[in-house]
C-alpha positions as CSV (number, residue, x, y, z in Angstrom):
1,M,4.2,-6.1,299.5
2,N,6.1,-9.3,298.9
3,W,4.6,-9.6,295.5
4,L,5.9,-6.0,294.6
5,A,9.5,-7.1,295.6
6,D,9.1,-10.3,293.4
7,L,7.9,-8.0,290.6
8,A,10.8,-5.6,291.0
9,Y,13.3,-8.4,290.4
10,Q,11.5,-10.3,287.7
11,S,13.7,-10.6,284.7
12,L,12.7,-8.8,281.5
13,G,15.4,-10.0,279.1
14,A,18.8,-9.2,280.5
15,L,17.7,-6.7,283.3
16,P,15.2,-6.7,286.2
17,M,12.0,-4.9,285.8
18,I,13.3,-2.3,288.3
19,A,16.2,-1.4,286.0
20,V,14.1,-1.3,283.0
21,I,11.5,1.0,284.6
22,G,14.5,3.2,285.8
23,L,15.9,3.4,282.3
24,V,12.5,4.4,280.9
25,T,12.0,6.9,283.5
26,Y,15.5,8.5,282.7
27,G,14.5,8.5,278.9
28,L,11.1,10.3,279.8
29,F,12.8,12.9,281.9
30,A,15.5,13.6,279.0
31,L,12.4,13.7,276.6
32,T,10.8,16.4,278.9
33,A,13.9,18.5,278.8
34,V,14.3,18.1,275.1
35,L,10.9,19.3,274.4
36,V,11.6,22.5,276.2
37,T,15.2,23.4,275.1
38,V,15.3,22.5,271.4
39,R,14.3,25.5,269.6
40,P,13.4,24.1,266.2
41,L,11.2,21.5,267.8
42,R,9.4,24.1,269.8
43,R,8.7,26.1,266.9
44,R,7.3,23.1,264.9
45,L,5.1,22.1,267.8
46,G,3.8,25.5,268.7
47,R,1.4,25.6,271.7
48,R,0.9,21.9,271.5
49,G,4.6,21.7,272.8
50,M,3.8,22.7,276.4
51,R,1.0,20.4,276.6
52,I,3.0,17.4,275.4
53,H,5.7,18.6,277.7
54,R,3.5,18.6,280.7
55,A,2.0,15.2,279.7
56,V,5.4,13.6,279.4
57,A,6.5,15.1,282.6
58,A,3.3,13.5,284.3
59,V,4.0,10.2,282.8
60,A,7.6,10.6,284.0
61,F,6.6,11.5,287.5
62,A,4.3,8.3,287.6
63,S,7.0,6.1,286.3
64,A,9.5,7.5,288.8
65,T,7.0,6.9,291.6
66,F,6.5,3.3,290.6
67,H,10.2,2.8,290.3
68,L,10.5,4.1,293.9
69,L,7.9,1.8,295.1
70,L,9.7,-1.2,293.3
71,G,13.0,-0.1,295.0
72,L,11.5,0.3,298.4
73,S,9.6,-3.1,298.4
74,S,12.6,-5.1,298.5
75,Y,13.5,-3.5,301.8
76,V,10.1,-3.6,303.7
């Protein structure tokens, strides 16, 4: 578990990896919401929109889980 804590605070540019993963997760959840709420986008995507929405939500959930593991690893 120590390698995970080291990975969490490895620098990626100006931010540690845990912050970058958190920002990516936030963006994915925002994209998931946009796919459902923006009416012209829903019309253009048609039935594929719901499949894309579910796929982005699954990736966001996996990213959030990884972000959680990185955060908890520094305390365990």
